[in-house]
DRENLUM-541923 format. One record per residue (C-alpha): z, y, x; residue in three letters. Coordinates in steps of 0.2 Angstrom, whole numbers, plus 5000, padded with zeros to 4 digits. Layout:
N
DRENDO; Z; Y; X; ALA
...
END
This chain:
326
DRENDO; 5077; 4898; 4928; MET
DRENDO; 5080; 4911; 4915; ASP
DRENDO; 5070; 4928; 4914; ARG
DRENDO; 5084; 4938; 4922; THR
DRENDO; 5087; 4927; 4937; ASN
DRENDO; 5068; 4926; 4940; ARG
DRENDO; 5067; 4945; 4941; HIS
DRENDO; 5082; 4947; 4952; THR
DRENDO; 5082; 4932; 4964; ARG
DRENDO; 5073; 4935; 4980; ARG
DRENDO; 5072; 4927; 4997; ASN
DRENDO; 5073; 4941; 5009; PHE
DRENDO; 5075; 4946; 5027; ILE
DRENDO; 5088; 4959; 5032; LYS
DRENDO; 5081; 4970; 5045; LEU
DRENDO; 5097; 4981; 5048; SER
DRENDO; 5110; 4991; 5041; ALA
DRENDO; 5103; 5008; 5043; LEU
DRENDO; 5118; 5016; 5050; THR
DRENDO; 5115; 5006; 5066; THR
DRENDO; 5098; 5014; 5069; GLY
DRENDO; 5092; 4997; 5076; VAL
DRENDO; 5081; 4985; 5066; PHE
DRENDO; 5087; 4968; 5071; SER
DRENDO; 5080; 4953; 5061; ILE
DRENDO; 5090; 4939; 5053; GLY
DRENDO; 5085; 4927; 5040; LYS
DRENDO; 5095; 4923; 5024; PHE
DRENDO; 5093; 4921; 5005; SER
DRENDO; 5102; 4931; 4992; ALA
DRENDO; 5100; 4940; 4976; PHE
DRENDO; 5091; 4957; 4978; ALA
DRENDO; 5102; 4971; 4969; SER
DRENDO; 5095; 4976; 4953; PRO
DRENDO; 5104; 4992; 4954; LYS
DRENDO; 5093; 5007; 4955; ALA
DRENDO; 5095; 5018; 4971; GLU
DRENDO; 5089; 5034; 4978; LYS
DRENDO; 5083; 5039; 4990; PRO
DRENDO; 5073; 5024; 4993; ILE
DRENDO; 5056; 5019; 5001; VAL
DRENDO; 5046; 5003; 4998; VAL
DRENDO; 5030; 4997; 5006; SER
DRENDO; 5018; 4983; 5004; THR
DRENDO; 5020; 4968; 5016; TRP
DRENDO; 5031; 4968; 5032; ARG
DRENDO; 5031; 4986; 5037; ASN
DRENDO; 5049; 4990; 5044; PRO
DRENDO; 5042; 5003; 5056; ASP
DRENDO; 5033; 5012; 5043; ALA
DRENDO; 5048; 5012; 5032; ASN
DRENDO; 5059; 5018; 5046; ALA
DRENDO; 5047; 5033; 5049; ALA
DRENDO; 5048; 5037; 5030; ALA
DRENDO; 5067; 5035; 5029; TRP
DRENDO; 5069; 5047; 5043; LYS
DRENDO; 5062; 5061; 5032; VAL
DRENDO; 5072; 5055; 5017; LEU
DRENDO; 5088; 5053; 5026; GLN
DRENDO; 5087; 5072; 5031; ALA
DRENDO; 5085; 5076; 5013; LYS
DRENDO; 5066; 5079; 5015; GLY
DRENDO; 5052; 5078; 5003; TYR
DRENDO; 5045; 5061; 4997; ALA
DRENDO; 5027; 5067; 5001; LEU
DRENDO; 5031; 5070; 5019; ASP
DRENDO; 5040; 5053; 5019; ALA
DRENDO; 5025; 5043; 5013; VAL
DRENDO; 5013; 5052; 5025; GLU
DRENDO; 5024; 5049; 5040; GLN
DRENDO; 5026; 5031; 5035; GLY
DRENDO; 5008; 5028; 5033; ALA
DRENDO; 5005; 5036; 5050; HIS
DRENDO; 5013; 5021; 5059; VAL
DRENDO; 5001; 5007; 5054; PRO
DRENDO; 4987; 5019; 5055; GLU
DRENDO; 4990; 5022; 5074; ALA
DRENDO; 4995; 5004; 5078; ASN
DRENDO; 4980; 4996; 5087; PRO
DRENDO; 4988; 4979; 5084; LYS
DRENDO; 4987; 4981; 5065; ASP
DRENDO; 4970; 4975; 5060; THR
DRENDO; 4970; 4981; 5043; SER
DRENDO; 4974; 5000; 5044; VAL
DRENDO; 4967; 5014; 5054; GLY
DRENDO; 4965; 5012; 5073; TYR
DRENDO; 4962; 4994; 5077; GLY
DRENDO; 4956; 4990; 5059; GLY
DRENDO; 4943; 4976; 5058; LEU
DRENDO; 4926; 4983; 5056; PRO
DRENDO; 4913; 4980; 5042; ASP
DRENDO; 4899; 4968; 5046; ARG
DRENDO; 4889; 4982; 5055; GLU
DRENDO; 4903; 4983; 5067; GLY
DRENDO; 4909; 5000; 5061; LEU
DRENDO; 4927; 5004; 5056; VAL
DRENDO; 4928; 5013; 5040; THR
DRENDO; 4944; 5020; 5032; LEU
DRENDO; 4950; 5024; 5015; ASP
DRENDO; 4966; 5032; 5009; ALA
DRENDO; 4975; 5041; 4995; SER
DRENDO; 4990; 5051; 4992; ILE
DRENDO; 4999; 5058; 4976; MET
DRENDO; 5014; 5068; 4972; ASP
DRENDO; 5026; 5069; 4958; GLU
DRENDO; 5016; 5083; 4949; LYS
DRENDO; 5000; 5072; 4948; SER
DRENDO; 4992; 5082; 4962; ASN
DRENDO; 4982; 5070; 4972; CYS
DRENDO; 4969; 5068; 4986; GLY
DRENDO; 4959; 5054; 4994; SER
DRENDO; 4945; 5050; 5006; VAL
DRENDO; 4933; 5035; 5007; ALA
DRENDO; 4921; 5028; 5020; PHE
DRENDO; 4928; 5039; 5034; VAL
DRENDO; 4924; 5035; 5052; GLN
DRENDO; 4931; 5041; 5068; GLY
DRENDO; 4948; 5048; 5062; TYR
DRENDO; 4964; 5039; 5064; LYS
DRENDO; 4974; 5046; 5050; HIS
DRENDO; 4964; 5047; 5034; PRO
DRENDO; 4981; 5049; 5024; ILE
DRENDO; 4983; 5066; 5032; SER
DRENDO; 4965; 5070; 5028; ILE
DRENDO; 4968; 5065; 5010; ALA
DRENDO; 4983; 5076; 5009; ARG
DRENDO; 4972; 5091; 5016; ALA
DRENDO; 4960; 5087; 5002; VAL
DRENDO; 4974; 5088; 4989; MET
DRENDO; 4981; 5104; 4996; GLU
DRENDO; 4967; 5114; 5003; LYS
DRENDO; 4952; 5110; 4991; THR
DRENDO; 4949; 5110; 4972; PRO
DRENDO; 4943; 5092; 4973; HIS
DRENDO; 4952; 5075; 4973; VAL
DRENDO; 4940; 5064; 4983; MET
DRENDO; 4929; 5067; 4998; LEU
DRENDO; 4918; 5053; 5006; VAL
DRENDO; 4908; 5048; 5021; GLY
DRENDO; 4900; 5062; 5031; LYS
DRENDO; 4907; 5075; 5019; GLY
DRENDO; 4925; 5069; 5022; ALA
DRENDO; 4922; 5069; 5041; GLN
DRENDO; 4915; 5087; 5041; GLN
DRENDO; 4930; 5092; 5031; PHE
DRENDO; 4942; 5083; 5044; ALA
DRENDO; 4933; 5092; 5058; ALA
DRENDO; 4935; 5109; 5050; ALA
DRENDO; 4953; 5106; 5048; GLN
DRENDO; 4956; 5102; 5066; GLY
DRENDO; 4958; 5083; 5065; PHE
DRENDO; 4955; 5074; 5081; LYS
DRENDO; 4940; 5062; 5082; LYS
DRENDO; 4940; 5046; 5092; GLY
DRENDO; 4934; 5028; 5093; ASN
DRENDO; 4944; 5017; 5081; LEU
DRENDO; 4936; 5000; 5086; LEU
DRENDO; 4948; 4991; 5099; THR
DRENDO; 4942; 4978; 5111; LYS
DRENDO; 4951; 4965; 5101; GLU
DRENDO; 4943; 4970; 5084; SER
DRENDO; 4926; 4971; 5092; GLU
DRENDO; 4929; 4953; 5099; LYS
DRENDO; 4934; 4947; 5082; ALA
DRENDO; 4918; 4955; 5074; TRP
DRENDO; 4907; 4947; 5087; LYS
DRENDO; 4915; 4930; 5084; GLU
DRENDO; 4912; 4933; 5065; TRP
DRENDO; 4893; 4937; 5069; LEU
DRENDO; 4890; 4919; 5075; LYS
DRENDO; 4890; 4913; 5057; LYS
DRENDO; 4890; 4930; 5048; SER
DRENDO; 4897; 4922; 5032; GLU
DRENDO; 4901; 4935; 5020; TYR
DRENDO; 4916; 4930; 5010; LYS
DRENDO; 4922; 4945; 4999; PRO
DRENDO; 4939; 4937; 4996; TYR
DRENDO; 4955; 4944; 5004; HIS
DRENDO; 4964; 4933; 5016; ASN
DRENDO; 4982; 4940; 5017; PRO
DRENDO; 4984; 4933; 5035; GLY
DRENDO; 4969; 4944; 5040; GLN
DRENDO; 4970; 4960; 5031; HIS
DRENDO; 4985; 4969; 5023; ASP
DRENDO; 4983; 4987; 5016; THR
DRENDO; 4999; 4997; 5016; ILE
DRENDO; 5005; 5006; 5000; GLY
DRENDO; 5021; 5016; 5002; ILE
DRENDO; 5031; 5024; 4988; LEU
DRENDO; 5046; 5035; 4991; ALA
DRENDO; 5059; 5043; 4979; LEU
DRENDO; 5069; 5057; 4988; ASP
DRENDO; 5087; 5063; 4986; ALA
DRENDO; 5080; 5077; 4974; ASN
DRENDO; 5072; 5064; 4963; GLY
DRENDO; 5054; 5068; 4968; LYS
DRENDO; 5043; 5052; 4968; LEU
DRENDO; 5027; 5051; 4979; CYS
DRENDO; 5015; 5038; 4985; GLY
DRENDO; 5002; 5034; 4998; ALA
DRENDO; 4990; 5020; 5002; CYS
DRENDO; 4979; 5018; 5017; THR
DRENDO; 4967; 5004; 5023; THR
DRENDO; 4952; 4999; 5034; SER
DRENDO; 4946; 4989; 5020; GLY
DRENDO; 4941; 4971; 5018; MET
DRENDO; 4936; 4964; 5035; ALA
DRENDO; 4918; 4962; 5039; PHE
DRENDO; 4914; 4970; 5022; LYS
DRENDO; 4896; 4976; 5017; MET
DRENDO; 4893; 4993; 5025; HIS
DRENDO; 4897; 5006; 5012; GLY
DRENDO; 4910; 4995; 5002; ARG
DRENDO; 4925; 5005; 4996; VAL
DRENDO; 4940; 4996; 4988; GLY
DRENDO; 4954; 5002; 4977; ASP
DRENDO; 4965; 5011; 4990; SER
DRENDO; 4957; 5028; 4989; PRO
DRENDO; 4954; 5027; 4970; ILE
DRENDO; 4968; 5036; 4960; ILE
DRENDO; 4974; 5024; 4946; GLY
DRENDO; 4968; 5008; 4955; ALA
DRENDO; 4976; 5007; 4972; GLY
DRENDO; 4989; 5021; 4969; LEU
DRENDO; 4996; 5030; 4954; TYR
DRENDO; 5011; 5042; 4953; VAL
DRENDO; 5019; 5050; 4938; ASP
DRENDO; 5035; 5060; 4942; GLY
DRENDO; 5042; 5058; 4925; GLU
DRENDO; 5040; 5039; 4925; VAL
DRENDO; 5036; 5030; 4941; GLY
DRENDO; 5024; 5025; 4954; ALA
DRENDO; 5014; 5009; 4958; ALA
DRENDO; 5003; 5004; 4972; THR
DRENDO; 4992; 4988; 4976; ALA
DRENDO; 4986; 4977; 4990; THR
DRENDO; 4973; 4963; 4991; GLY
DRENDO; 4956; 4961; 4984; VAL
DRENDO; 4952; 4979; 4979; GLY
DRENDO; 4939; 4975; 4967; GLU
DRENDO; 4951; 4967; 4955; GLU
DRENDO; 4963; 4982; 4955; MET
DRENDO; 4948; 4993; 4950; ILE
DRENDO; 4943; 4981; 4936; ARG
DRENDO; 4960; 4984; 4927; ILE
DRENDO; 4965; 5002; 4934; ALA
DRENDO; 4980; 4992; 4940; GLY
DRENDO; 4992; 5005; 4947; SER
DRENDO; 4989; 5017; 4932; HIS
DRENDO; 4991; 5002; 4920; THR
DRENDO; 5008; 4998; 4928; ILE
DRENDO; 5014; 5016; 4926; VAL
DRENDO; 5008; 5017; 4908; GLU
DRENDO; 5017; 5001; 4904; LEU
DRENDO; 5033; 5008; 4912; MET
DRENDO; 5031; 5024; 4901; ARG
DRENDO; 5031; 5013; 4886; HIS
DRENDO; 5048; 5005; 4891; GLY
DRENDO; 5043; 4991; 4903; ARG
DRENDO; 5054; 4989; 4919; SER
DRENDO; 5044; 4990; 4935; PRO
DRENDO; 5045; 4971; 4937; GLN
DRENDO; 5039; 4968; 4919; GLU
DRENDO; 5025; 4980; 4921; ALA
DRENDO; 5019; 4972; 4938; CYS
DRENDO; 5019; 4955; 4929; GLU
DRENDO; 5010; 4961; 4914; GLU
DRENDO; 4996; 4969; 4925; ALA
DRENDO; 4994; 4953; 4935; ILE
DRENDO; 4993; 4942; 4919; LYS
DRENDO; 4980; 4954; 4912; ARG
DRENDO; 4970; 4952; 4927; LEU
DRENDO; 4971; 4933; 4926; ILE
DRENDO; 4967; 4933; 4908; SER
DRENDO; 4951; 4943; 4912; LYS
DRENDO; 4946; 4932; 4927; ARG
DRENDO; 4952; 4915; 4922; GLY
DRENDO; 4965; 4905; 4931; GLU
DRENDO; 4952; 4895; 4941; GLU
DRENDO; 4944; 4911; 4948; LYS
DRENDO; 4961; 4920; 4950; ALA
DRENDO; 4968; 4906; 4961; LYS
DRENDO; 4955; 4912; 4974; GLU
DRENDO; 4961; 4930; 4974; LEU
DRENDO; 4976; 4938; 4983; SER
DRENDO; 4982; 4953; 4972; VAL
DRENDO; 4999; 4961; 4972; ALA
DRENDO; 5007; 4976; 4965; PHE
DRENDO; 5023; 4985; 4970; LEU
DRENDO; 5031; 4998; 4958; ALA
DRENDO; 5045; 5010; 4959; LEU
DRENDO; 5053; 5020; 4944; SER
DRENDO; 5060; 5037; 4945; VAL
DRENDO; 5078; 5030; 4944; THR
DRENDO; 5074; 5020; 4960; GLY
DRENDO; 5071; 5003; 4952; GLU
DRENDO; 5059; 4991; 4960; VAL
DRENDO; 5047; 4978; 4954; GLY
DRENDO; 5034; 4967; 4963; ALA
DRENDO; 5022; 4953; 4957; TYR
DRENDO; 5007; 4944; 4965; SER
DRENDO; 4994; 4931; 4960; THR
DRENDO; 4998; 4919; 4974; ASN
DRENDO; 5015; 4916; 4983; ASN
DRENDO; 5011; 4926; 4999; VAL
DRENDO; 5016; 4944; 4995; PHE
DRENDO; 5032; 4952; 5002; GLU
DRENDO; 5037; 4970; 5003; TYR
DRENDO; 5049; 4981; 5013; THR
DRENDO; 5063; 4990; 5005; GLN
DRENDO; 5074; 5003; 5013; THR
DRENDO; 5090; 5012; 5006; THR
DRENDO; 5105; 5019; 5013; GLN
DRENDO; 5113; 5002; 5012; ARG
DRENDO; 5100; 4992; 5021; GLU
DRENDO; 5082; 4988; 5025; GLN
DRENDO; 5075; 4971; 5020; VAL
DRENDO; 5059; 4962; 5018; VAL
DRENDO; 5058; 4954; 5001; ILE
DRENDO; 5047; 4939; 4995; LYS
DRENDO; 5039; 4944; 4978; SER
DRENDO; 5038; 4932; 4963; ASP
DRENDO; 5021; 4926; 4959; SER
DRENDO; 5010; 4919; 4945; TYR
DRENDO; 5004; 4904; 4955; PHE
DRENDO; 5018; 4896; 4964; LYS
END
């Protein structure tokens, strides 16, 4: 297959024409449109409800930062989502610890890490960005700040997640590699009608991780990066690998130097593989999603498991990403 077809062919699932307001699912294969669009919202993995919440803001000609925050709220509040917020699988001490970051088109950013007891770390991260001189707060300091800002505290460990943790305890095998069927961080990028580009990333981190472990999601430049003059990128998978190459920042800088979002995502994955070696990289699940200021989308992953959700005025679809290892 030639390079052009490889970048444009996608197997995807159409969720709806947005004019209907109902997200029905029907499978088919087609060519994803290479045409840039705005407004647009894209998110990692199969997250139609998150996209729908973000799209509601964009459709009303709202701000992309509000859109990504509202979109992130959906999985954060979903007890059935074991990878984000309430219901997230705990660390190996049985504690749910959350990480999140948010960034606007002017490079203003905020993040929190190792937060316990607060369902919406993305909103705490936004408050860090807007109400403090800092970029990142962690642990007890982040929780003290959240309490001072009036965020509601509660128990995030559901019965289902606690049961899964107790089952894991029987063997207590610590395997710090991401299983995409077990854990899926959400990164969400939005370009609004006014051309403003913003992003958010939120997660409960790797399931049964070491207590205190923080991945890429709250680290600006690793799990998320936005430049309102160029584009944005976000990541999902084994966070340590994104940190090693400052993955999201790398992609945006490649776009700045003329790469398309697709080319930039591919180059970042290949850079990671060149550093880790193909044998090691085959064990890793790493994926990037990028959006340019013109509304062009790119995505690429190590293994053939990554899909992302894309919403425009025309339709909402889940698209299977190309990958290095087929």
